[in-house]
N, C-alpha and C positions, 0 to 999 in steps of 0.2 A: 549326398545333400547334406544344409547343416539343419534343420529342422523341418517340422511340420507344417511350418506357416506359408513355405513357399507353395505349397500344393492345394490348389484347390478343388471341390468336389464337384464333379460333373456327372450328370446324370448321361444316358445313352441319347438323348434328343440332342441335348447340348453339343456332344462329342460330333455328333452325325453333323449337325450345322455346319461347324469348324472343320471337319474332315473331309466328310463328303456329302454336300446338301443335296445330290440328287437323289442318294437313295433314302432322306428324308422325306423328299416330296414322294416316293415311292409309298413308303410308310404311311403317311399323311393320307395320301389318295386311297390306298386299299385296304388300310386297317382304320385309322382314325376316324375316317369317314363313314365308314360302315357301321350302320345301325346297329347291324349285330355284333359288332365285334367290342367286347368290354377290356379294354389295353388297359385301363387303369385298375385293374384287378376288382374291380367292386361290382355287385350283382350279376357275377357271370356263373353262378352255379348254372349245370346244364339240367335241362328237363327231362330228368330221368329218375327214378325212384330208389334206384340200389348203385354204388361204387364199390370195388376192391381196390384200393391203390395200393401196389406192391412197389418197393423201391429199395436198393441197396444203400447202407449208411454204413460210415466211418471208413471211407475211402478218401485220401489226398484229393482237394477238388477247390478248383480256382475260385474265388469271390469276388477278386479286386486286382485293380490294374494299377502301377503308379508311370505316368507317362510324361515324358519331357519333350519340348519343339525339337523336332529333327534340323540338326544343324549342318547336314553334311553337304555337299557342291553336288548338285543335280547335272545328270548327265541328260544331253540328247536321246530320248526314245526311251527312257529309263523311269519306271512306274516307279514313284518316291509317294511315302506319308508324309503328311505335316508332323503325325505325334509319331514318338516311337517309345518302348517300353524302356525305365529307367533303370538299368541293372545294377546301379550302385545304392539304390535305395534300401534301407533297413526300417524295422519298426522300431520306434522308439523306448517300447517298454514291451518286455516279452509275456505272451497272452498265452494261457491254454488253451490248447487246440486250435491257435493258429501260428502260422510261418510265413515266414516272407523270402523269395529267391528269385535274381532275375526280374525284378520289378513287378512279381505278381503274389499275390496275397493270397493263401489257402486257408481253407477250414479241413482239420483233420482229426481222428480219434485224441481224445483225452480233453476235449473242453465239457462245458457243462451240459450241452446238447450233443447228439452226433452228427458228424459231417456228413457230407453229400455222397455220392456214387461215383467220383471221379470224374461227372461231366455237369451234371445237374446240380447247384446247391441247394442244402436243404432245405431253405425258405421257399424255392420254386415248389419243390415238391409237397412241402406239407400246406401249400396253400389251401387243398383240398380241404382242411380240415376246418377251414370258414364255413363249407357248406355242411357242415354236420347236423344243422338245425331243421335244414331243407329235404334231406333225404337220409336214407339207410348208408351209413358210411363206415367202411372196414379199412384201417390202414395197418400194413406190415410191413416191418422192416427185414430186410435180409443181410445179417452182418456180412459186410467184407465184399459183397456182390457188385461188380461193376458193372456200369451202366452197358458196354457194348457188348457185354457176354452174358447179363443176366437171363436171356431167354435159354440160356442152356443149361442154368443152375436147377437142379430137381427139386431143390425148396422151393423154387418159383412153380414149377409143375405143380406140385403138392398142393400149394393155395390155391393155384386154378382148380382142380380138381374139389376141392373142399368146397367152392364157389359155386362151382357148377353142379354139384351132386350134395346137396346139403342133407343133413340128419334128416331121416324119416320124420315125418308128423304125420298127424289126423289126415291132414288135407292129403298127402302123399297117398295114406293108405286108404282114403275114398277114391283115389284116381285111380289106383290098383283094382279097387274093387270094380269100378265102372269099367274099366277094360275088360276084366274077366267076365263080366255081366254080357257085356256086347259081342264079347266074342265066344260066347256059349259057356263062358266057367274054366272047364279044365282043359280046353285048349282042342276039344274032341269036337269038330265040325259038324257032327250029326246029334250031338248033344242040344236039348232044349235050354235057351239061355233062362239063367236064374232071374228070378226077379229082385227087384234092389229100391230102393227110396233114398232119397235127397233129405238131409237133415241140416239145418241151420244152429247156431250155439244160440243160448238163450241170452250169455253175455259173454263179457269177454274174458273170463275164466275158462271157458269152454266146458264146464262141469255137467252141463245137463243140455240136452237138444232136445227140437220140436220136428216133427215132421212136416215135410212141406206138401202141399195137397199134390193129389195125384198126379191131376192136368200140369202142374208145375214140373214135376219131378219126370214125366214124360217129355215135356219142352227141353230141360235141361239135358235130357240124356241124348234128346237128338243133335242137341246143339253140341256138345260135347263127341260125339260119335263122327260129326261133320269134320273135326280137325281141333288141335290142342289148342287152347290159349284165346278161346273166343269171348267176347261180350255181347250180352244181349240184357234186354229189359224183361222183368215180368211183373205181373201183380198179384200179389198175396193178400187176402183180408181187407180189400179198398185202399191199400198201400203199393205204391209204386218201386221198384227195386232195379237196381242194376247189377248185374252177376259177373263177375270177372272168373272166366273157370280157369286162367293162366295160376290165379292167385288163390283160387278157391276160396272167394269172400261174396257176400252180399252187401249192397249199399243202400241205404235208405234214402231216397232222394228227395226227402222232404227234412229229414233230419239230418243226414249227412252220416248216422250211424252204420258202423263196419261190423257184421258178424262172419265168423268161419263159415264156411259149410263142407260137408262131407257126404261120401255114399256109403251104404251100408245095404248088406243082405239082408233079405228077409227069409 
């Protein structure tokens, strides 16, 4: 073709409207009209606390297409499309990290940012970064990992392991002590259970701790013994708290203040 002026920028709804309006009707009915579907990419943060996003980068990935009107003569009972890839199109200016062939524009290694994973463009995979102020977000890039085979990549396995088995913390130590106390300490079924007490951090630094009242410690111990990750409410010195045993934190229901919890041996 002779220049970029002959091409118009079309988004997917515009293309579907011209090529296959029936598909656009399905999209509108089951997605755009669904109040739970955030198709515009706004206010779509999932209602969870933590995300670990892992994706491959710097693999040649399709990001754009140049189409022309299909001018071939149609045949009876032959499926044809209104538009086809324009194989003669070329980029007007060379761009680092961009290439074009067969009517398709690719992002690839060498640009100012990494490219996608061979299937999904980087911009789509990095959309999760817009949620970083609403949840605990960790983004990991796997150099050269291809979308279709990433699940077999040992680097992916290592990241999943690190996410599921974090480094030990005071809360983890408390949980281990609690389990030991409930089971009798050393694992000897005939041994008497060791006594223990729950403690809450005095501030965010967790440099000092205060003991929970004995009745509250007993209540928390019973809840923890019934199963991991429970949430319950307790009252301490006239204040109501919500205790999350999975996160090992207590929240003051009046002020919203969170403090770490731990269990120690007496």
